[in-house]
C-alpha positions in Angstrom: -22.8 10.4 -23.7 -26.4 10.9 -25.3 -28.5 8.1 -25.9 -28.4 7.4 -29.3 -24.4 7.0 -29.4 -24.8 4.8 -26.4 -24.4 0.6 -26.9 -27.8 -1.4 -26.8 -27.7 -2.6 -23.3 -31.2 -3.9 -23.2 -34.0 -2.4 -21.3 -33.3 -4.3 -18.1 -30.1 -1.6 -18.2 -26.6 -1.7 -16.7 -25.4 -2.4 -13.5 -21.7 -0.8 -12.4 -20.3 -1.9 -9.1 -17.3 0.3 -8.2 -15.6 1.0 -4.4 -17.4 4.3 -4.0 -20.5 6.0 -5.2 -20.8 8.4 -8.2 -21.2 10.9 -5.1 -20.4 11.7 -1.8 -22.8 11.8 1.3 -22.0 14.0 4.1 -23.8 15.2 6.7 -25.1 18.9 7.5 -25.4 21.0 10.1 -28.4 20.5 10.4 -28.1 16.4 11.0 -29.6 15.6 7.5 -27.7 13.7 5.0 -26.9 15.5 1.5 -25.1 14.2 -1.6 -22.2 16.1 -3.7 -20.5 14.9 -6.4 -17.8 12.6 -7.4 -14.4 13.9 -8.3 -14.0 11.1 -10.6 -15.0 12.2 -14.4 -15.5 8.5 -15.4 -18.0 8.3 -12.6 -19.9 11.2 -13.3 -20.5 10.6 -16.9 -21.0 6.7 -16.3 -23.7 7.8 -14.3 -25.3 9.6 -17.1 -25.1 6.0 -18.8 -26.6 4.4 -15.8 -29.5 6.7 -16.1 -30.2 6.8 -19.5 -30.3 2.8 -19.4 -32.6 2.3 -16.1 -29.5 1.0 -14.3 -28.3 0.8 -11.1 -24.7 1.9 -9.3 -23.7 -0.7 -6.2 -21.4 1.1 -4.1 -20.3 2.1 -0.3 -21.8 5.3 0.1 -19.5 7.0 2.8 -19.6 7.2 6.6 -22.9 9.5 6.6 -25.1 7.1 5.7 -26.2 4.1 8.1 -27.8 0.9 7.3 -31.6 1.4 7.1 -31.3 4.9 5.8 -32.1 6.2 2.1 -30.1 7.4 -0.4 -30.5 11.3 -0.3 -32.1 13.2 -2.9 -29.4 15.2 -5.2 -29.7 19.2 -4.1 -32.8 21.3 -5.6 -31.5 22.6 -9.3 -28.5 20.3 -9.7 -28.0 19.5 -12.9 -24.8 17.4 -12.9 -24.8 13.9 -14.5 -24.4 12.5 -10.7 -28.2 14.3 -10.0 -30.3 12.4 -12.6 -29.0 9.2 -10.9 -32.0 9.0 -8.1 -32.5 6.8 -5.3 -34.0 4.0 -6.4 -31.2 3.3 -8.5 -28.3 3.4 -6.2 -27.8 0.0 -4.2 -25.9 1.3 -1.2 -22.9 -1.4 0.0 -22.7 -0.8 3.9 -19.7 -1.3 5.5 -18.7 -1.8 9.2 -16.2 0.8 9.7 -12.8 -1.5 11.0 -14.0 -4.0 8.7 -14.0 -1.4 5.9 -10.8 0.4 6.8 -8.5 -3.2 7.2 -9.9 -3.7 3.6 -9.4 0.1 1.9 -6.3 1.2 3.9 -4.9 -2.1 4.8 -5.6 -4.4 2.1 -5.8 -2.1 -0.7 -3.7 1.3 -0.3 -0.6 -0.5 2.4 -1.1 -3.9 0.5 -2.1 -3.4 -3.5 -1.9 0.1 -4.6 1.9 0.2 -4.3 2.3 -3.2 -5.3 0.6 -2.5 -8.2 3.1 0.5 -8.8 5.9 -1.4 -9.1 6.8 0.0 -5.7 7.3 -3.3 -3.6 9.1 -2.3 -0.7 6.6 -0.2 0.2 4.0 -2.8 0.2 2.8 -4.5 3.7 0.7 -7.8 3.2 -1.1 -8.9 6.7 -3.5 -11.6 6.4 -6.4 -9.5 8.5 -5.9 -7.0 5.9 -6.7 -9.8 3.1 -9.5 -12.0 5.0 -11.2 -7.9 5.5 -10.6 -7.5 1.8 -12.3 -10.5 0.9 -15.0 -10.4 3.5 -15.8 -7.0 1.8 -15.8 -8.4 -2.0 -17.9 -11.1 -0.7 -20.7 -8.0 0.2 -19.8 -6.4 -2.9 -20.9 -9.0 -4.8 -24.1 -10.2 -2.8 -25.5 -6.8 -3.3 -24.3 -6.8 -7.3 -26.3 -10.0 -7.3 -29.7 -8.6 -5.8 -29.7 -5.9 -8.2 -29.1 -8.6 -11.2 -32.1 -10.4 -9.8 -34.3 -7.8 -9.7 -33.0 -6.6 -12.9 -34.2 -10.5 -14.5 -37.3 -10.2 -12.5 -37.9 -6.9 -14.5 -37.0 -8.5 -17.7 -36.6 -12.2 -17.7 -35.9 -12.9 -21.3 -32.7 -10.1 -20.8 -29.0 -10.4 -20.7 -27.9 -7.3 -18.2 -24.3 -6.4 -18.2 -22.3 -5.6 -14.6 -19.7 -3.8 -14.9 -16.9 -3.7 -12.1 -14.4 -1.6 -11.6 -11.0 -1.4 -10.1 -8.5 -3.0 -8.0 -10.5 -2.8 -4.6 -13.2 -5.4 -6.0 -10.9 -8.0 -7.9 -12.9 -10.8 -6.1 -16.1 -9.5 -7.3 -16.4 -11.3 -10.5 -15.7 -14.6 -9.6 -18.1 -14.8 -6.7 -20.9 -13.0 -9.3 -20.3 -15.4 -12.0 -20.2 -18.3 -9.8 -23.8 -17.4 -8.0 -25.0 -16.5 -11.5 -23.8 -20.1 -12.8 -26.1 -21.6 -9.8 -28.9 -19.8 -9.9 -28.9 -19.8 -14.1 -28.9 -16.4 -13.7 -28.1 -14.8 -17.0 -25.5 -11.5 -17.0 -22.4 -10.7 -18.9 -19.5 -9.4 -16.5 -17.4 -6.6 -17.6 -13.9 -5.1 -15.7 -12.2 -2.8 -15.8 -8.7 -2.0 -14.3 -8.0 1.9 -13.5 -4.4 1.6 -12.0 -1.3 -0.1 -13.5 -1.1 -3.9 -13.5 2.9 -4.8 -12.7 4.8 -7.3 -14.5 4.8 -10.4 -13.0 8.2 -10.2 -10.8 5.9 -7.6 -8.9 2.5 -9.9 -9.2 4.0 -12.8 -7.8 5.6 -11.1 -4.5 1.5 -10.9 -3.0 1.0 -14.3 -1.0 -2.4 -14.5 -2.5 -1.8 -13.5 -5.9 -4.0 -16.7 -7.4 -7.2 -15.2 -5.8 -7.4 -11.6 -7.4 -6.1 -13.3 -10.3 -8.5 -16.1 -10.7 -11.5 -13.0 -9.7 -10.7 -10.7 -12.0 -11.1 -13.6 -14.9 -14.5 -14.6 -13.5 -15.2 -11.8 -16.2 -16.0 -12.0 -19.8 -14.2 -8.7 -20.9 -11.6 -7.5 -18.7 -9.7 -3.8 -19.9 -6.5 -1.7 -19.0 -5.2 1.3 -19.7 -2.7 0.7 -22.0 -1.4 -2.4 -23.6 1.8 -2.7 -21.6 -0.7 -3.8 -18.9 -2.8 -5.8 -20.5 0.4 -7.8 -21.8 1.7 -8.0 -18.4 -1.7 -9.6 -17.2 -1.4 -12.3 -20.0 2.0 -13.2 -18.4 0.6 -13.5 -15.2 -1.7 -15.4 -15.8 0.5 -17.7 -17.9 3.2 -17.7 -15.2 1.2 -17.0 -11.7 -2.1 -19.1 -12.7 -0.4 -21.8 -15.2 -2.8 -21.5 -17.7 -3.5 -20.9 -21.4 -3.4 -17.4 -22.6 -3.6 -16.3 -26.8 -1.6 -13.2 -27.2 -2.3 -12.9 -30.9 -6.6 -12.8 -29.9 -5.3 -11.4 -26.2 -8.0 -14.6 -24.7 -7.1 -16.3 -21.5 -8.5 -19.7 -20.6 -10.5 -20.3 -17.5 -13.0 -22.9 -15.9 -10.9 -26.1 -17.1 -11.3 -24.3 -20.5 -15.1 -24.0 -21.1 -14.7 -20.2 -21.1 -12.3 -17.9 -22.3 -12.0 -14.2 -21.3 -11.4 -11.2 -23.3 -8.6 -8.8 -22.5 -8.2 -5.8 -24.0 -6.5 -2.3 -23.5 -9.4 0.5 -23.2 -7.6 3.7 -22.2 -9.9 6.3 -20.5 -10.2 9.5 -22.0 -11.0 12.6 -20.5 -14.6 14.9 -21.3 -13.3 16.8 -24.1 -16.0 18.9 -24.8 -16.8 19.7 -21.3 -13.4 20.7 -20.5 -12.8 22.5 -23.6 -16.0 24.7 -23.1 -15.3 25.7 -19.9 -12.1 27.0 -20.9 -13.9 29.0 -23.7 -15.5 31.1 -20.8 -13.7 30.4 -17.6 -12.0 33.9 -16.6 -8.2 34.6 -16.9 -6.3 31.9 -13.7 -6.1 33.8 -10.3 -2.5 32.4 -10.1 -1.3 33.7 -13.4 0.9 36.6 -14.1 1.4 38.1 -17.4 5.1 38.6 -17.0 6.2 35.3 -15.9 5.5 31.5 -17.8 3.7 29.2 -15.4 4.8 25.2 -15.4 1.6 23.2 -14.2 1.2 20.3 -11.9 -1.7 18.9 -10.6 -1.3 15.6 -8.4 -2.6 13.6 -5.5 -0.5 13.9 -2.4 0.4 10.2 -3.4 4.1 8.6 -2.9 3.7 7.5 -6.9 3.6 11.2 -8.1 7.2 11.7 -8.3 6.7 15.0 -6.1 10.0 15.4 -4.7 11.7 14.2 -7.9 9.6 17.1 -9.6 11.1 19.8 -7.2 14.4 18.1 -7.8 14.1 18.9 -10.9 12.9 22.0 -11.6 15.6 22.6 -8.9 17.7 21.7 -11.2 16.5 23.9 -13.8 16.9 27.0 -12.3 20.7 26.2 -11.4 21.3 24.9 -15.1 19.2 27.6 -16.7 19.9 31.1 -15.5 18.0 32.8 -18.5 14.4 31.2 -16.1 15.1 33.0 -13.0 12.6 35.4 -12.1 10.4 34.2 -15.2 9.2 31.0 -14.7 7.0 29.5 -11.7 6.0 26.1 -11.5 2.3 26.0 -9.7 1.9 22.3 -7.9 -2.1 21.9 -7.1 -2.0 18.6 -4.8 -5.5 17.4 -3.7 -5.6 17.5 0.0 -4.9 14.3 1.7 -5.8 12.9 5.2 -3.8 9.6 5.2 -0.6 9.3 7.4 1.7 8.6 4.2 -0.1 12.0 2.6 0.6 13.7 6.2 4.4 13.2 5.6 4.6 13.4 2.0 3.2 17.3 2.3 5.9 18.3 5.1 8.4 17.1 3.2 7.2 18.7 -0.3 6.4 22.3 2.5 10.6 21.5 3.5 11.8 21.6 0.1 9.5 24.2 -1.7 10.6 26.5 1.1 14.1 25.7 0.5 13.8 26.0 -3.6 11.7 29.6 -2.8 14.7 30.5 -0.1 17.3 29.7 -2.4 16.2 31.3 -5.6 13.3 33.3 -4.7 13.1 37.1 -4.1 11.0 39.7 -2.9 8.8 39.9 -6.5 9.0 36.0 -7.2 8.2 33.0 -5.9 9.4 30.0 -8.0 7.6 27.6 -6.5 3.6 28.2 -5.5 1.9 25.1 -4.0 -2.3 25.3 -4.2 -3.1 22.7 -1.5 -7.1 23.7 -1.6 -9.5 22.0 -3.6 -10.1 23.8 -7.2 -13.5 24.0 -8.9 -13.5 22.7 -12.5 -13.6 26.7 -13.9 -10.5 27.6 -11.7 -8.6 24.5 -13.3 -9.8 24.6 -16.5 -8.4 28.7 -16.7 -5.2 27.2 -15.3 -4.9 24.5 -18.0 -5.6 26.8 -20.3 -3.4 29.9 -19.4 -0.1 27.6 -18.2 2.3 27.4 -20.7 3.8 23.4 -19.7 2.2 21.0 -18.4 4.7 18.9 -16.2 2.9 15.4 -15.8 5.8 13.1 -14.1 4.5 10.4 -12.0 6.8 8.0 -11.2 3.9 5.0 -12.7 0.4 5.9 -12.7 -2.4 4.0 -14.6 -3.5 6.4 -16.7 -3.5 9.9 -15.5 -5.8 12.0 -17.7 -4.2 15.3 -16.3 -2.6 15.7 -19.6 -5.6 15.1 -21.4 -7.7 17.8 -19.3 -4.6 20.3 -20.1 -5.0 19.0 -23.8 -8.8 19.8 -23.8 -8.1 23.0 -22.8 -5.6 24.2 -24.9 -8.1 26.5 -27.0 -5.7 29.7 -27.9 -4.2 29.9 -30.9 -1.5 31.9 -30.3 -0.3 29.7 -27.2 -0.9 26.5 -28.0 1.3 25.1 -24.8 3.8 21.7 -24.6 3.0 18.9 -22.4 5.8 17.1 -21.1 5.1 13.4 -19.7 6.3 10.3 -17.9 6.8 7.0 -20.2 5.3 5.4 -17.1 1.8 6.0 -17.8 -1.0 5.0 -19.8 -1.0 8.5 -21.1 2.0 8.0 -22.7 1.2 5.2 -25.0 -1.0 7.2 -27.2 0.4 10.7 -26.4 3.7 9.7 -28.6 3.6 13.9 -29.3 3.8 15.2 -25.8 8.0 15.3 -24.9 8.7 12.0 -22.7 10.9 12.2 -20.0 11.6 9.6 -17.4 11.2 10.7 -14.1 13.9 9.3 -12.1 16.3 11.4 -14.3 16.7 14.6 -12.6 19.1 16.2 -15.3 17.2 15.2 -18.1 13.6 16.9 -16.7 15.6 20.1 -16.6 16.4 19.8 -19.8 13.4 18.8 -21.5 11.5 21.6 -19.4 14.0 24.3 -21.0 13.2 22.8 -24.3 9.8 23.3 -23.6 9.7 26.7 -22.3 12.0 27.7 -25.3 9.9 25.5 -28.1 9.0 27.4 -31.4 5.2 28.1 -31.6 5.3 26.2 -35.0 6.5 22.9 -33.3 4.0 23.1 -30.2 1.4 24.3 -32.4 1.9 20.9 -34.7 2.4 18.7 -31.4 -1.1 20.0 -29.9 -3.3 19.7 -32.8 -2.4 16.7 -33.3 -2.9 15.9 -29.5 -6.1 17.3 -29.6 -7.3 15.8 -32.6 -6.8 12.7 -31.1 -7.9 12.9 -28.1 -11.4 15.0 -28.9 -12.0 11.4 -30.8 -10.9 9.3 -28.0 -12.7 11.2 -24.9 -14.2 10.0 -22.1 -17.6 8.9 -24.2 -15.2 7.2 -26.3 -14.1 4.9 -23.6 -17.8 4.1 -22.4 -19.0 3.5 -26.1 -15.8 0.8 -26.6 -16.2 -0.9 -23.7 -19.9 -1.4 -23.4 -19.6 -2.5 -26.9 -17.0 -5.2 -26.0 -19.5 -6.3 -23.7 -22.4 -6.3 -26.0 -20.4 -8.5 -28.7 -20.2 -11.5 -26.9 -23.0 -13.7 -26.3 -24.1 -15.5 -22.6 -26.1 -18.4 -21.6 -26.5 -18.5 -17.8 -23.3 -16.6 -16.9 -20.9 -18.2 -19.4 -19.4 -16.3 -22.3 -19.2 -18.5 -25.4 -15.8 -17.0 -26.5 -13.9 -19.7 -27.3 -10.4 -20.7 -28.7 -9.1 -24.3 -30.1 -8.6 -27.1 -27.4 -4.9 -27.7 -26.7 -2.8 -28.0 -29.1 0.0 -30.6 -29.8 2.7 -28.3 -30.8 1.8 -26.1 -27.5 4.3 -28.5 -25.9 7.3 -27.5 -27.5 7.3 -24.3 -25.4 6.1 -26.1 -22.3 8.9 -28.9 -22.1 11.1 -28.6 -24.9 13.6 -27.0 -22.4 12.9 -28.5 -19.4 13.7 -32.4 -21.4 16.5 -30.4 -23.4 19.1 -30.7 -20.7 21.2 -33.3 -21.5 22.6 -36.3 -19.4 19.3 -38.1 -18.3 18.8 -41.6 -19.0 14.9 -42.0 -18.6 11.4 -39.8 -19.2 9.5 -41.0 -15.5 5.7 -40.6 -16.3 3.9 -40.3 -12.6 0.2 -39.8 -13.7 -3.0 -40.3 -11.4 -6.2 -41.9 -12.6 -9.6 -40.2 -12.5 -10.0 -36.6 -13.9 -6.6 -37.5 -15.4 -5.6 -40.1 -17.3 -9.8 -40.9 -17.5 -12.9 -38.2 -17.5 -14.4 -38.5 -14.5 -17.7 -40.8 -14.9 -20.9 -40.6 -12.8 -19.7 -43.6 -11.1 -16.2 -44.8 -10.5 -16.9 -48.0 -12.5 -18.0 -45.5 -15.2 -14.5 -44.0 -15.2 -13.1 -45.7 -18.6 -9.6 -45.0 -19.6 -10.5 -43.6 -23.6 -8.6 -45.9 -26.1 -6.4 -43.4 -27.5 -5.2 -42.7 -24.4 -4.4 -46.2 -23.3 -3.1 -47.2 -26.9 -0.2 -44.0 -26.0 0.6 -45.3 -22.5 1.2 -49.1 -24.1 3.6 -47.7 -26.6 5.4 -45.5 -24.1 5.4 -48.2 -21.1 7.4 -50.5 -23.7 10.3 -48.0 -24.7 13.2 -48.5 -23.0 13.7 -45.2 -21.9 10.2 -44.4 -20.5 9.1 -45.3 -16.7 5.4 -45.1 -16.3 3.3 -45.2 -12.8 -0.2 -44.5 -12.0 -0.5 -43.2 -8.7 -4.1 -43.2 -7.7 -6.8 -43.2 -5.0 -8.0 -46.6 -6.1 -7.1 -49.8 -4.7 -4.3 -52.1 -6.8 -7.0 -54.8 -7.8 -9.1 -52.0 -9.1 -6.8 -49.8 -10.9 -4.5 -53.3 -12.6 -8.1 -54.1 -13.7 -8.9 -50.1 -15.2 -5.4 -49.7 -16.8 -4.6 -53.3 -17.7 -1.2 -52.3 -18.7 2.2 -54.2 -18.3 5.1 -52.6 -17.2 3.6 -49.7 -15.1 4.2 -49.3 -11.7 0.6 -49.3 -10.0 0.0 -47.0 -6.4 -3.4 -47.4 -5.0 -4.7 -45.8 -1.9 -2.8 -42.4 -2.7 0.1 -44.6 -2.9 -0.1 -46.6 0.4 -0.3 -49.9 -1.6 2.9 -50.3 -4.7 3.3 -52.9 -6.9 5.9 -52.8 -9.8 6.3 -54.3 -13.1 8.2 -57.6 -11.4 5.7 -57.7 -8.8 7.4 -56.5 -6.1 5.5 -55.2 -3.6 5.4 -52.3 -1.0 2.7 -50.9 2.0 3.5 -48.5 4.1 3.4 -50.7 7.9 -0.2 -49.8 9.4 -0.7 -49.7 13.3 -2.5 -53.4 14.0 -5.8 -51.9 15.0 -6.3 -49.7 11.7 -8.3 -52.6 10.0 -10.7 -53.4 12.6 -11.3 -49.6 12.8 -11.8 -49.9 9.1 -14.2 -52.4 9.6 -16.2 -50.3 12.0 -16.3 -47.2 10.5 -17.6 -48.5 6.9 -20.4 -49.9 8.9 -21.2 -46.7 10.9 -20.8 -44.7 7.5 -23.4 -46.8 6.0 -25.6 -46.9 9.0 -26.0 -43.3 9.4 -24.5 -41.4 6.6 -25.5 -43.2 3.2 -28.5 -41.2 2.1 -29.6 -39.2 -1.2 -27.6 -41.6 -2.9 -24.5 -40.9 -1.3 -22.5 -44.5 -0.8 -18.5 -45.2 0.7 -16.1 -47.4 -1.5 -14.3 -49.9 0.5 -10.9 -49.6 -0.6 -9.2 -51.7 2.2 -7.6 -49.6 4.5 -8.8 -46.6 3.0 -12.6 -45.7 3.1 -13.8 -42.9 0.3 -17.6 -41.2 1.3 -18.8 -40.3 -2.0 -21.6 -37.4 -2.1 -21.2 -37.0 -6.1 -24.7 -37.0 -6.0 -25.1 -34.1 -4.1 -23.5 -31.4 -6.3 -26.7 -30.1 -8.6 -28.4 -27.7 -6.4 -32.1 -29.2 -5.0 -30.4 -32.7 -4.9 -30.4 -32.5 -1.1 -31.8 -30.0 1.8 -28.4 -27.5 2.6 -28.8 -28.0 6.3 -29.4 -32.3 5.9 -26.0 -32.1 3.9 -24.2 -30.2 6.4 -25.7 -32.5 9.2 -24.7 -35.6 7.6 -20.9 -34.6 6.7 -20.2 -33.8 9.8 -21.3 -36.5 11.0 -19.3 -38.6 8.5 -16.3 -35.9 9.5 -16.9 -36.5 13.2 -16.8 -40.5 13.0 -13.9 -40.5 10.8 -12.1 -38.9 13.4 -13.3 -41.2 15.9 -12.1 -43.6 14.5 -8.5 -41.9 14.3 -8.5 -41.9 10.5 -7.4 -38.6 8.9 -9.7 -36.8 6.9 -9.2 -36.1 3.3 -10.7 -34.4 0.3 -10.6 -35.4 -3.8 -12.7 -35.1 -6.8 -13.1 -31.2 -6.1 -14.7 -32.2 -2.6 -16.9 -34.4 -4.3 -15.2 -37.3 -2.3 -14.6 -37.3 1.6 -11.9 -39.8 2.0 -11.0 -41.8 5.8 -7.5 -42.4 5.6 -5.5 -44.3 7.7 -2.8 -42.5 10.6 0.4 -42.2 9.0 2.1 -39.6 7.2 2.2 -41.1 3.7 0.7 -39.2 0.3 1.3 -39.2 -3.1 4.5 -37.3 -3.0 6.1 -40.0 -0.6 4.8 -42.6 -3.0 6.4 -40.5 -6.2 9.6 -40.0 -3.9 9.6 -44.0 -3.0 9.2 -45.2 -6.3 11.7 -42.8 -8.0 14.2 -44.0 -5.3 13.0 -47.8 -5.5 13.3 -48.0 -9.2 16.6 -45.8 -9.7 18.6 -45.6 -6.6 19.5 -43.2 -3.9 20.8 -40.4 -6.8 18.1 -40.7 -9.3 17.6 -36.8 -10.2 20.7 -36.6 -12.6 19.0 -40.0 -14.1 16.0 -39.1 -15.0 13.6 -36.0 -16.1 10.1 -36.4 -14.3 6.5 -35.3 -15.6 3.5 -35.7 -12.7 -0.4 -35.1 -14.2 -2.4 -34.6 -11.9 -6.3 -33.4 -11.2 -7.0 -33.0 -7.3 -5.9 -31.9 -3.8 -3.9 -35.5 -3.8 -2.3 -34.7 -6.2 -0.8 -31.4 -4.8 1.4 -33.1 -2.2 3.3 -35.0 -5.0 3.7 -31.5 -7.2 4.7 -29.9 -4.0 7.3 -33.0 -3.4 8.9 -32.7 -6.7 8.7 -29.2 -7.1 11.6 -28.1 -9.2 12.7 -31.9 -9.7 9.8 -32.4 -12.2 7.5 -30.7 -14.7 3.9 -30.8 -13.6 0.3 -30.7 -15.3 -2.5 -29.6 -13.5 -6.2 -31.0 -15.2 -8.4 -28.1 -13.8 -12.0 -28.5 -13.4 -12.7 -24.9 -11.8 -11.5 -21.5 -12.1 -11.2 -20.9 -8.5 -8.4 -24.0 -8.6 -4.9 -22.5 -6.9 -2.1 -25.0 -7.7 1.7 -25.4 -7.6 1.3 -27.4 -10.7 3.9 -25.6 -14.0 0.9 -25.5 -16.1 -2.4 -26.3 -16.4 -4.7 -28.6 -18.5 -8.3 -27.9 -19.5 -9.3 -31.6 -19.4 -8.0 -35.2 -19.5 -7.7 -34.7 -24.0 -5.0 -32.7 -22.8 -3.1 -35.2 -21.1 -3.7 -37.9 -24.1 -2.0 -35.3 -26.3 1.0 -34.7 -23.4 1.6 -38.3 -23.8 1.7 -38.3 -27.6 4.3 -35.6 -27.9 6.4 -37.0 -25.1 6.3 -40.6 -27.0 7.7 -38.4 -30.5 9.9 -36.7 -28.5 11.3 -39.8 -27.2 11.7 -41.4 -30.7 13.2 -38.6 -31.9 15.4 -38.3 -29.6 16.2 -42.0 -29.9 17.0 -41.0 -33.7 19.4 -38.4 -32.8 21.9 -40.1 -30.1 
């Protein structure tokens, strides 16, 4: 990519973060450390962009380089793109070998890799692997943030671009965004997924799916290899995170509706000109014989590549089509592998190849030839150019640019060549002129091989000309330009994209609630609603959390309807919440459901140990004496005490050591008094709860049982809405029995709710929708 064709990145340049650097470090025989170019074409080309923009590359340098050692200089005379990337443009990420193995071999290759390739039966999920994965992501994020700080020190008015790559680092975008926001470091964050992104039925298997989905959504722009993977991601965000998505605009809502993430299909290309030029000058391939047609396959040794399926198809081809015996050789190029899986696959390959060659081969003809050593670019390009057919049939792959490289090398006018692709790779989305065949259909692959080898030159030429025209235009440089242009078109302020979509729409609830409420037989809708942060926006003080008039009006109308039951379940005391809401015909549950008052005046309070009130008085005094500093205070709710430290949420409002010391002492006092510790309001309030097994979930079940009897589940439809961890207890207790909404205040929130709403306005709109639905239903009965 020339500097003239590169998008404007600003003089502070580009920060690229990937698991590996675009070169490999190795220890030489004399003990010194050298480096050699990466085999990843995208990394080699992107290194040129980083160099041109005076940017930085963040990545693991390999085992040869230890902490404190400097990045080696490129070899003298080397002119590759990575050779231009000088040591001062590289920020190495040093990893403990054990941690790296747990994260990479365990979390990535054993868990995420098979799952993302839709092979769940091969996936292994282990807590130690996942803990290591998260630690490694934190380490990469810390180094990336340090590079961002330096870039902004150098150019304070700039907005650097951070480009994070692939499934190894899915948490990094959110960590970088959080720290950038805290430190007011403006930046734009892009993330590109090189491997497939599977459907939700696969993703939901992963025990920690919420974490990596929200990690990716820390980006401003998320790129995928093809439209299918993009749509899978949108579906996973909507169904897995219960967040709002716009499929038409390809936007995902994040951070309580305050930020919207663009999602794009940005297929990676091959370095067309480089491969085409190499093919023009490369000698005739040493693997090719004049009297033989060559079917070429180029793969890494991996279970996703369908290597044994391909050999079975070639064997079937030789069985069915005798005319090709002695005239066609399949050359399988396999990059070496040191993994246990790779060694086992290689053993299976050797056995299958030996079987086929023994069955069909002769002294003058070897049906299958395995090339297991790395090929130089010249050797590979000559093979691409001189082969007759490229058979690229993985069971699943992100893009797989082997077919694109094959097309780039087809420069002989009298030998256009034929490309056969699996439909289960990203390249198949665009390379429609290739022959598409399902790799699982062994007979059909054999038939397609025959068709490719006997195809007329005129047809092959038409197909290849079309392929080459597109691939020349949509090459690797084009991919980089498109991604960086998409990021560059975004505005950014302190790490938060300005890309927005409309707020919650009234008719959105048609799709959310109509199916649940449309089932016949029920008599009432039960609305179980939290107050602070759900019905009413949080104020700077609990006294300033006021129920909006529009919400109060619709709530009052609903409470008067005979087929609607309303209950407010809150952490506030009963007197406080009754004053705040001030509506009749409502069941109030205070102190997270410990106290309950029905409209008819009947009351319920869970039995308490006799010493609780005395201990609560003691705890109140101790907290006030020892912990109320720098704006912190204690709210007395009777048998529940709330230690408010909202005043500390802003950075610099209190010394971090003092903050931790006070919080630790508060928790210690609560424990000494025999109270349970709870958190609410996004962790800004620490609550001391009496030592009884009771929460909002227990309260919700009790309220429904007392109002509707033992067999209430068929008589009613339940909607629960809340905004914090105390509401998760109720959502969990009612899972499968109710439809739940969570008002989120952070992109990092995990929830069991059926859907997320960005703010309390969304709750008001939901209540108005319910009111309309009930009135229409009554009119139709």
